[in-house]
C-alpha angles and dihedrals in degrees: 000000000000094000103035140018142138093297095035107050119182134206119207112195117193117186134196094017089162083084097049119114122232093257091054092047088049089056092048091049090049090051089051100043102033095048115115089195115085093186091092127099116198118199115193116192125193141155107255095206091059095054102044099119123081093235094063113114093227091052091054089045091057092043090054095048092049089058088063130080093250121116115251125186121190117211114187117198111202130191122288122251123232086253090054092051090046093054093049091049090048091053096043097044093038098222117174095235132037089226092065093071099042097096092052091044087053093052093047090048092051092048097044105029084227095291104163091214092058097037096065 
């Protein structure tokens, strides 16, 4: 293809698909399934807590993709721990001892619950 091929792979990253409507998800599924090129990686990102019921359009989209022969890998990103946040702070701020960032890490953890989207 003009855009992608064995020497020109492409990555398509689609975020917040929990808000996509059924028609958009149908288009995405068509792009994934109807493509003759296999040099394309599609990454679909969604908030699992917002698509938990079986009636949600994205849940149906995933179910239909799983019934095909394409390879699907699920990667779940959980909340960060206080220790995770402290290690990041330590690395970013550049303190000499890990204990010097513990108070700030605790405040950030309490305010964000460890949600990686809010910790940044």
